[in-house]
N, CA, C and O of each residue as an XYZ file, in Angstrom:
260
protein
N       0.820     -1.192      0.000
C       0.000      0.000      0.000
C       0.865      1.256      0.000
O       0.608      2.183     -0.768
N       1.876      1.296      0.845
C       2.666      2.521      0.959
C       3.664      2.685     -0.176
O       4.334      3.716     -0.250
N       3.784      1.724     -1.042
C       4.762      1.822     -2.114
C       4.184      2.414     -3.382
O       4.901      2.564     -4.371
N       2.905      2.753     -3.379
C       2.249      3.192     -4.597
C       1.659      4.592     -4.455
O       0.938      4.873     -3.498
N       1.965      5.455     -5.398
C       1.336      6.752     -5.527
C       1.170      7.553     -4.252
O       2.046      7.559     -3.387
N       0.040      8.226     -4.144
C      -0.173      9.124     -3.008
C      -0.298      8.402     -1.669
O      -0.136      9.029     -0.622
N      -0.581      7.109     -1.677
C      -0.702      6.380     -0.411
C       0.633      6.245      0.316
O       0.655      5.987      1.519
N       1.727      6.414     -0.385
C       3.025      6.323      0.282
C       3.226      7.458      1.278
O       4.128      7.392      2.114
N       2.402      8.495      1.201
C       2.502      9.632      2.107
C       1.658      9.454      3.371
O       1.739     10.273      4.286
N       0.855      8.398      3.431
C      -0.051      8.170      4.558
C       0.638      7.293      5.599
O       0.986      6.150      5.305
N       0.840      7.814      6.814
C       1.457      6.978      7.846
C       0.504      5.873      8.299
O      -0.709      6.070      8.372
N       1.077      4.713      8.600
C       0.290      3.570      9.073
C       0.641      3.333     10.535
O       1.798      3.078     10.871
N      -0.369      3.419     11.405
C      -0.183      3.189     12.834
C      -1.056      1.998     13.215
O      -2.281      2.062     13.118
N      -0.426      0.923     13.645
C      -1.137     -0.287     14.031
C      -1.578     -0.161     15.482
O      -0.771      0.162     16.354
N      -2.865     -0.418     15.745
C      -3.405     -0.386     17.100
C      -3.675     -1.825     17.523
O      -4.410     -2.552     16.853
N      -3.069     -2.232     18.648
C      -3.190     -3.624     19.111
C      -3.876     -3.665     20.474
O      -3.668     -2.788     21.313
N      -4.702     -4.700     20.684
C      -5.362     -4.893     21.984
C      -4.384     -5.386     23.037
O      -4.507     -5.049     24.214
N      -3.424     -6.175     22.617
C      -2.407     -6.687     23.537
C      -1.113     -6.887     22.755
O      -1.124     -7.030     21.532
N      -0.014     -6.896     23.475
C       1.290     -7.024     22.841
C       1.448     -8.402     22.223
O       1.154     -9.417     22.855
N       1.916     -8.428     20.981
C       2.195     -9.663     20.269
C       3.426     -9.397     19.418
O       3.348     -8.705     18.403
N       4.554     -9.940     19.828
C       5.815     -9.622     19.144
C       5.820    -10.096     17.693
O       6.423     -9.449     16.837
N       5.163    -11.205     17.408
C       5.117    -11.696     16.029
C       4.357    -10.714     15.137
O       4.819    -10.384     14.045
N       3.199    -10.248     15.597
C       2.431     -9.287     14.815
C       3.153     -7.950     14.687
O       3.084     -7.297     13.646
N       3.848     -7.548     15.751
C       4.633     -6.309     15.705
C       5.693     -6.400     14.608
O       5.809     -5.505     13.770
N       6.465     -7.486     14.622
C       7.519     -7.653     13.612
C       6.936     -7.700     12.208
O       7.484     -7.102     11.282
N       5.827     -8.411     12.052
C       5.193     -8.510     10.744
C       4.713     -7.134     10.264
O       4.911     -6.771      9.105
N       4.090     -6.384     11.154
C       3.608     -5.046     10.789
C       4.765     -4.144     10.373
O       4.666     -3.423      9.380
N       5.848     -4.179     11.121
C       6.993     -3.326     10.797
C       7.627     -3.760      9.476
O       8.063     -2.912      8.697
N       7.685     -5.050      9.217
C       8.239     -5.544      7.948
C       7.366     -5.128      6.767
O       7.868     -4.912      5.664
N       6.064     -5.017      7.001
C       5.149     -4.623      5.940
C       5.063     -3.108      5.762
O       4.377     -2.622      4.863
N       5.762     -2.364      6.623
C       5.845     -0.922      6.425
C       5.088     -0.059      7.412
O       4.940      1.143      7.188
N       4.601     -0.645      8.511
C       3.929      0.179      9.521
C       4.925      1.212     10.055
O       6.116      0.931     10.185
N       4.424      2.395     10.358
C       5.270      3.460     10.885
C       5.350      3.442     12.403
O       6.330      3.908     12.984
N       4.319      2.903     13.045
C       4.287      2.877     14.505
C       3.287      1.829     14.961
O       2.420      1.405     14.196
N       3.417      1.418     16.216
C       2.507      0.454     16.831
C       2.145      0.978     18.211
O       3.015      1.397     18.975
N       0.855      0.953     18.524
C       0.390      1.342     19.856
C      -0.395      0.182     20.445
O      -1.188     -0.461     19.757
N      -0.163     -0.078     21.732
C      -0.838     -1.174     22.423
C      -1.760     -0.588     23.475
O      -1.362      0.288     24.243
N      -3.002     -1.076     23.509
C      -3.963     -0.617     24.518
C      -3.508     -1.019     25.898
O      -2.862     -2.058     26.040
N      -3.812     -0.256     26.909
C      -4.597      0.976     26.879
C      -3.727      2.178     26.534
O      -2.570      2.265     26.946
N      -4.291      3.083     25.789
C      -3.662      4.380     25.525
C      -4.771      5.419     25.500
O      -5.924      5.109     25.202
N      -4.414      6.629     25.811
C      -5.412      7.697     25.869
C      -5.605      8.311     24.481
O      -4.796      8.124     23.572
N      -6.683      9.034     24.358
C      -6.923      9.768     23.123
C      -5.813     10.762     22.843
O      -5.421     10.970     21.695
N      -5.311     11.373     23.909
C      -4.218     12.343     23.759
C      -2.958     11.658     23.231
O      -2.257     12.216     22.387
N      -2.668     10.455     23.724
C      -1.494      9.715     23.242
C      -1.643      9.359     21.766
O      -0.687      9.462     20.996
N      -2.837      8.942     21.379
C      -3.083      8.610     19.973
C      -2.921      9.842     19.095
O      -2.267      9.779     18.054
N      -3.510     10.958     19.502
C      -3.388     12.190     18.721
C      -1.938     12.655     18.613
O      -1.514     13.140     17.564
N      -1.182     12.507     19.698
C       0.227     12.900     19.669
C       1.009     12.008     18.697
O       1.848     12.496     17.941
N       0.735     10.722     18.720
C       1.414      9.793     17.820
C       1.091     10.127     16.365
O       1.985     10.145     15.519
N      -0.167     10.389     16.076
C      -0.569     10.762     14.715
C       0.123     12.057     14.299
O       0.640     12.153     13.185
N       0.136     13.048     15.179
C       0.767     14.333     14.862
C       2.251     14.164     14.563
O       2.764     14.757     13.614
N       2.941     13.362     15.364
C       4.377     13.136     15.150
C       4.610     12.453     13.807
O       5.505     12.839     13.055
N       3.808     11.445     13.510
C       3.979     10.725     12.243
C       3.687     11.631     11.049
O       4.393     11.570     10.042
N       2.668     12.459     11.148
C       2.372     13.382     10.051
C       3.486     14.398      9.880
O       3.858     14.728      8.753
N       4.025     14.900     10.990
C       5.120     15.866     10.912
C       6.362     15.233     10.302
O       7.011     15.838      9.449
N       6.692     14.034     10.726
C       7.858     13.346     10.154
C       7.661     13.095      8.669
O       8.596     13.225      7.878
N       6.441     12.735      8.296
C       6.154     12.485      6.888
C       6.275     13.731      6.047
O       6.798     13.676      4.934
N       5.801     14.856      6.554
C       5.861     16.082      5.772
C       7.268     16.647      5.724
O       7.637     17.290      4.742
N       8.064     16.421      6.768
C       9.420     16.976      6.761
C      10.334     16.225      5.807
O      11.289     16.800      5.286
N      10.052     14.935      5.567
C      10.921     14.169      4.690
C      10.292     13.966      3.313
O      10.915     13.380      2.428
N       9.082     14.438      3.130
C       8.343     14.241      1.891
C       8.693     15.332      0.885
O       8.744     16.511      1.232
N       8.930     14.938     -0.348
C       9.182     15.910     -1.395
C       8.012     15.858     -2.358
O       7.941     14.984     -3.222
N       7.100     16.798     -2.201
C       5.916     16.848     -3.050
C       6.254     17.604     -4.329
O       6.937     18.628     -4.287
N       5.779     17.104     -5.462
C       5.994     17.859     -6.705
C       5.157     19.139     -6.695
O       4.066     19.155     -6.125
N       5.648     20.205     -7.313
C       4.880     21.453     -7.351
C       3.610     21.277     -8.172
O       3.563     20.485     -9.113
N       2.582     22.031     -7.795
C       1.321     21.966     -8.554
C       1.286     22.978     -9.638
O       0.301     23.062    -10.372
């Protein structure tokens, strides 16, 4: 998904109900940008999304329109 067109700019954050190292490794190998394990607060989720979006925009080279 992240290797094609505009979707490569969308960060992928995996949300897990419980820690599973096999799923974590698989997600990271498939290109996930981050993993969060419950419980987490809404504020923590928003902060994680904000950081990932900022990192994506700082390293992203968008073509001019």
